N, CA, C and O of each residue as an XYZ file, in Angstrom:
444
protein
N      96.554    118.333    133.483
C      95.983    117.713    134.600
C      94.960    116.502    134.176
O      94.862    115.512    134.901
N      94.226    116.626    132.999
C      93.353    115.448    132.621
C      94.505    114.499    132.054
O      94.333    113.340    132.431
N      95.345    114.630    131.456
C      96.537    113.829    130.837
C      96.969    113.039    132.121
O      96.822    111.817    132.099
N      97.448    113.589    133.146
C      97.960    112.997    134.350
C      96.924    111.924    134.932
O      97.321    110.809    135.269
N      95.667    112.279    135.029
C      94.538    111.458    135.493
C      94.376    110.205    134.469
O      94.119    109.081    134.902
N      94.518    110.431    133.287
C      94.363    109.436    132.403
C      95.489    108.559    132.411
O      95.097    107.393    132.381
N      96.573    108.644    132.435
C      97.741    108.056    132.849
C      97.630    107.262    133.866
O      97.876    106.058    133.805
N      97.258    107.852    134.868
C      97.140    107.098    136.297
C      95.920    105.996    136.188
O      96.100    104.978    136.856
N      94.951    106.060    135.584
C      94.008    105.408    135.368
C      94.239    104.315    134.364
O      93.661    103.230    134.422
N      95.030    104.620    133.525
C      95.628    103.463    132.580
C      96.683    102.614    133.294
O      96.655    101.395    133.125
N      97.584    103.154    134.057
C      98.480    102.470    134.653
C      97.794    101.513    135.865
O      98.292    100.442    136.211
N      96.630    102.054    136.420
C      96.066    101.288    137.362
C      95.346    100.173    136.760
O      95.356     99.092    137.349
N      94.654    100.321    135.532
C      93.984     99.213    134.741
C      94.927     98.229    134.315
O      94.665     97.030    134.405
N      96.169     98.719    133.789
C      97.121     97.607    133.421
C      97.505     96.713    134.493
O      97.548     95.498    134.300
N      97.795     97.249    135.635
C      98.225     96.600    136.837
C      97.198     95.530    137.030
O      97.490     94.334    137.026
N      96.098     95.948    137.183
C      94.925     94.968    137.537
C      94.871     93.878    136.276
O      94.939     92.679    136.547
N      94.765     94.255    135.090
C      94.938     93.261    134.197
C      96.070     92.366    134.170
O      95.843     91.174    133.962
N      97.262     92.764    134.350
C      98.347     91.846    134.424
C      98.288     91.193    135.716
O      98.556     89.992    135.705
N      97.975     91.762    136.908
C      97.953     90.979    137.965
C      96.764     89.978    137.821
O      96.936     88.861    138.311
N      95.711     90.219    137.273
C      94.430     89.330    137.112
C      95.134     87.974    136.194
O      94.835     86.799    136.406
N      95.989     88.378    135.285
C      96.536     87.299    134.221
C      97.483     86.537    135.222
O      97.411     85.310    135.146
N      98.151     86.933    135.928
C      99.053     86.167    136.619
C      98.355     85.298    137.604
O      98.796     84.181    137.875
N      97.218     85.806    138.178
C      96.704     85.234    139.523
C      95.569     84.304    138.998
O      95.042     83.591    139.852
N      95.132     84.210    137.764
C      93.960     83.372    137.377
C      94.645     81.996    137.005
O      95.853     81.759    137.018
N      93.681     81.197    136.693
C      93.918     79.848    136.245
C      94.904     79.820    135.168
O      95.007     80.878    134.548
N      95.756     78.721    134.753
C      96.119     77.580    135.590
C      97.108     77.715    136.420
O      97.572     76.734    137.001
N      97.657     79.148    136.628
C      98.939     79.440    137.567
C      98.581     79.209    139.000
O      99.373     78.649    139.758
N      97.335     79.653    139.411
C      96.681     79.484    140.829
C      97.643     80.232    141.769
O      97.790     79.722    142.880
N      98.363     81.431    141.481
C      99.096     82.270    142.512
C      97.981     83.195    143.303
O      97.064     83.790    142.736
N      98.165     83.199    144.329
C      97.375     84.314    145.246
C      97.604     85.666    145.033
O      96.677     86.474    145.092
N      98.810     86.008    144.779
C      99.345     87.472    144.699
C     100.059     87.628    143.362
O     100.688     86.707    142.840
N      99.927     88.832    142.842
C     100.817     89.221    141.600
C     102.281     88.850    141.929
O     102.977     88.317    141.065
N     102.756     89.119    143.150
C     104.278     89.022    143.358
C     104.567     87.649    143.305
O     105.734     87.376    143.024
N     103.782     86.704    143.508
C     104.066     85.186    143.583
C     104.377     84.732    142.057
O     104.927     83.643    141.897
N     104.054     85.505    140.959
C     103.803     85.130    139.633
C     105.238     85.596    138.779
O     105.335     85.611    137.552
N     106.214     85.932    139.665
C     107.366     86.525    139.015
C     108.141     85.604    138.247
O     108.861     85.952    137.310
N     107.968     84.208    138.718
C     108.807     83.248    138.205
C     108.109     82.509    136.873
O     108.693     81.740    136.110
N     106.816     82.906    136.793
C     105.981     82.336    135.793
C     106.273     82.895    134.293
O     106.189     84.094    134.029
N     106.575     82.044    133.474
C     106.925     82.774    132.058
C     105.493     82.845    131.225
O     104.781     81.916    130.845
N     105.346     84.093    131.095
C     104.223     84.412    130.429
C     103.955     83.882    129.000
O     102.811     83.631    128.620
N     105.015     83.725    128.245
C     104.815     83.309    126.979
C     104.701     81.937    126.642
O     104.531     81.587    125.474
N     104.790     81.057    127.674
C     104.543     79.695    127.452
C     103.091     79.200    127.143
O     102.901     78.173    126.491
N     102.135     79.926    127.609
C     100.748     79.467    127.309
C     100.046     80.471    126.304
O      98.946     80.130    125.869
N     100.565     81.632    125.914
C     100.080     82.391    124.919
C     100.918     82.300    123.457
O     102.103     81.976    123.383
N     100.150     82.616    122.431
C     101.018     82.428    121.342
C     101.573     83.788    120.815
O     100.933     84.510    120.051
N     102.741     84.057    121.260
C     103.545     85.633    121.092
C     104.999     85.111    120.361
O     105.858     84.325    120.757
N     104.894     85.794    119.298
C     106.220     85.613    118.279
C     107.313     86.816    118.821
O     107.261     87.978    118.418
N     108.058     86.441    119.560
C     109.096     87.355    119.947
C     110.501     87.490    119.482
O     111.468     88.024    120.025
N     110.362     86.788    118.183
C     111.807     86.553    117.509
C     112.504     87.775    117.233
O     113.702     87.923    117.477
N     111.639     88.804    116.639
C     112.353     89.975    116.259
C     112.226     91.276    117.344
O     112.371     92.461    117.046
N     111.943     90.772    118.570
C     112.041     91.820    119.768
C     113.044     92.697    119.925
O     112.839     93.894    120.131
N     114.171     92.185    119.843
C     115.456     93.142    120.006
C     115.771     93.950    118.652
O     116.455     94.973    118.625
N     115.204     93.372    117.588
C     115.544     94.186    116.451
C     114.467     95.555    116.472
O     114.865     96.702    116.267
N     113.320     95.266    116.703
C     112.285     96.184    116.907
C     112.492     97.164    117.890
O     112.054     98.306    117.748
N     113.246     96.736    119.065
C     113.501     97.657    120.112
C     114.514     98.330    119.908
O     114.599     99.369    120.562
N     115.604     98.003    118.972
C     116.731     98.840    118.439
C     116.190     99.804    117.403
O     116.678    100.932    117.328
N     115.219     99.425    116.607
C     114.733    100.335    115.550
C     113.876    101.478    116.275
O     113.882    102.609    115.790
N     113.080    101.171    117.527
C     112.641    101.943    118.235
C     113.410    102.927    118.806
O     113.090    104.110    118.686
N     114.544    102.523    119.510
C     115.467    103.255    119.981
C     116.012    104.351    119.027
O     115.975    105.564    119.232
N     116.499    103.743    118.001
C     117.148    104.588    116.943
C     116.078    105.701    116.535
O     116.523    106.813    116.250
N     114.870    105.513    116.490
C     113.785    106.568    116.087
C     113.656    107.470    117.286
O     113.415    108.673    117.179
N     113.818    106.868    118.387
C     113.603    107.977    119.456
C     114.901    108.822    119.452
O     114.810    110.036    119.636
N     116.037    108.271    119.261
C     117.216    109.250    119.359
C     117.355    110.208    118.212
O     117.713    111.380    118.329
N     116.993    109.514    116.927
C     116.755    110.674    115.915
C     115.763    111.634    116.044
O     115.992    112.761    115.602
N     114.563    111.353    116.640
C     113.599    112.396    116.934
C     113.967    113.402    117.960
O     113.437    114.512    118.006
N     114.897    112.992    118.793
C     115.426    114.020    119.701
C     116.546    114.839    119.299
O     116.630    115.991    119.725
N     117.627    114.237    118.329
C     118.410    115.022    117.478
C     117.827    116.121    116.546
O     118.340    117.206    116.268
N     116.653    115.609    116.127
C     115.929    116.441    115.040
C     115.453    117.609    116.010
O     115.865    118.732    115.717
N     114.751    117.502    116.973
C     114.225    118.474    118.007
C     115.529    119.329    118.323
O     115.400    120.540    118.144
N     116.666    118.914    118.732
C     117.694    119.419    119.113
C     118.094    120.534    117.984
O     118.138    121.739    118.231
N     118.344    120.024    116.868
C     118.876    120.700    115.636
C     117.802    121.832    115.234
O     118.202    122.925    114.835
N     116.470    121.553    115.345
C     115.458    122.603    115.173
C     115.526    123.675    116.298
O     115.311    124.855    116.022
N     115.782    123.330    117.391
C     115.868    124.131    118.570
C     117.024    125.190    118.520
O     116.868    126.351    118.897
N     118.318    124.636    117.971
C     119.566    125.426    117.782
C     119.200    126.376    116.633
O     119.346    127.589    116.785
N     118.739    125.869    115.512
C     118.506    126.696    114.469
C     117.450    127.785    114.544
O     117.459    128.810    113.863
N     116.488    127.430    115.501
C     115.583    128.408    115.826
C     116.285    129.724    116.801
O     115.979    130.913    116.708
N     117.243    129.154    117.683
C     118.055    130.264    118.586
C     118.735    130.940    117.570
O     118.707    132.168    117.659
N     119.370    130.425    116.578
C     120.295    131.211    115.642
C     119.381    132.036    114.807
O     119.770    133.177    114.560
N     118.383    131.705    114.393
C     117.603    132.713    113.689
C     117.064    133.753    114.622
O     117.226    134.920    114.265
N     116.530    133.559    115.607
C     116.171    134.530    116.760
C     117.118    135.582    116.965
O     116.796    136.766    116.875
N     118.616    135.079    117.316
C     119.584    136.036    117.460
C     119.906    136.725    116.316
O     120.230    137.895    116.515
N     119.911    136.364    115.229
C     120.170    137.029    113.844
C     118.930    138.092    113.731
O     119.259    139.239    113.429
N     117.730    137.866    113.912
C     116.753    138.556    113.613
C     116.847    139.769    114.739
O     116.614    140.918    114.363
N     117.189    139.510    116.119
C     117.437    140.509    117.143
C     118.602    141.395    116.717
O     118.463    142.616    116.801
N     119.699    140.889    116.282
C     120.835    141.565    115.735
C     120.587    142.586    114.746
O     121.221    143.641    114.746
N     119.606    142.290    113.824
C     119.408    142.962    112.501
C     118.395    144.098    113.128
O     118.511    145.285    112.822
N     117.406    143.621    114.022
C     116.340    144.734    114.503
C     117.159    145.624    115.422
O     116.754    146.784    115.491
N     118.157    145.336    116.093
C     118.843    146.220    116.955
C     119.650    147.173    115.828
O     119.556    148.399    115.885
N     120.381    146.557    114.893
C     120.987    147.427    113.975
C     120.269    148.404    113.236
O     120.812    149.452    112.887
N     119.012    148.118    112.956
C     118.086    148.894    112.092
C     117.659    149.945    113.194
O     117.625    151.116    112.815
N     117.362    149.703    114.380
C     116.928    150.664    115.328
C     117.933    151.614    115.507
O     117.657    152.813    115.510
N     119.092    151.195    115.657
C     120.206    152.254    116.081
C     120.565    153.146    114.871
O     121.029    154.278    115.004
N     120.306    152.525    113.620
C     120.607    153.319    112.422
C     119.412    154.432    112.175
O     119.598    155.509    111.610
N     118.318    154.033    112.635
C     117.032    154.971    112.626
C     117.328    155.983    113.587
O     117.144    157.157    113.265
N     117.822    155.655    114.885
C     118.091    156.687    115.820
C     119.307    157.639    115.458
O     119.240    158.811    115.829
N     120.405    157.199    114.758
C     121.437    157.882    114.122
C     121.018    158.807    113.269
O     121.453    159.958    113.298
N     120.076    158.365    112.373
C     119.416    159.131    111.325
C     118.602    160.453    111.787
O     118.676    161.603    111.353
N     117.839    159.926    112.769
C     117.176    161.021    113.222
C     117.872    162.159    114.188
O     117.411    163.275    114.432
N     119.054    161.610    114.655
C     119.919    162.643    115.577
C     120.528    163.624    114.341
O     120.499    164.854    114.387
N     121.094    162.817    113.209
C     121.818    163.849    112.317
C     120.692    164.692    111.566
O     121.021    165.774    111.079
N     119.560    164.305    111.467
C     118.478    165.102    110.882
C     118.189    166.375    111.877
O     118.089    167.535    111.477
N     118.087    166.005    113.084
C     117.739    166.998    113.992
C     119.002    168.051    114.155
O     118.869    169.252    114.390
N     120.078    167.452    114.006
C     121.309    168.393    114.226
C     121.374    169.298    112.948
O     121.735    170.469    113.067
N     120.998    168.727    111.608
C     120.982    169.587    110.566
C     120.028    170.569    110.572
O     120.365    171.643    110.074
N     118.747    170.450    111.081
C     117.624    171.262    111.299
C     117.798    172.367    112.339
O     117.138    173.405    112.310
N     118.804    172.062    113.341
C     119.014    173.191    114.391
C     120.251    174.022    113.876
O     120.405    175.190    114.235
N     121.020    173.467    113.129
C     122.332    174.275    112.726
C     122.321    174.257    111.179
O     123.093    173.500    110.591
N     121.681    174.867    110.663
C     121.623    174.725    108.739
C     122.938    175.339    108.546
O     123.375    174.905    107.479
N     123.836    176.210    109.125
C     124.822    176.820    108.551
C     126.167    175.858    108.661
O     127.205    176.043    108.025
N     125.941    174.877    109.532
C     127.178    173.886    109.710
C     127.059    172.898    108.741
O     128.102    172.266    108.573
N     126.039    172.537    107.993
C     125.865    171.619    107.242
C     126.484    171.635    105.746
O     126.295    170.683    104.989
């Protein structure tokens, strides 16, 4: 709940900051929507030469992180299945052993 409030407040602040940037001097727009055609990079010193390379590296990292998470999840499920199978086998062997011991103690002459 706290995180949702924090994200909402950040989004609200960012909208106000970006809106103020577009509306303030020298652009002189009255509304944020009027600043859509304004190129933000012309008045500020931003080097965007490697933007697409950085975006591709980020995208690769996100995909790699997702694949790693998926692999770990599948391996955890396989491990859980194997543990359950071994535990089930051990429990059934203990039940069978107890049944055989009780059968031998009830009928000692058949053993």
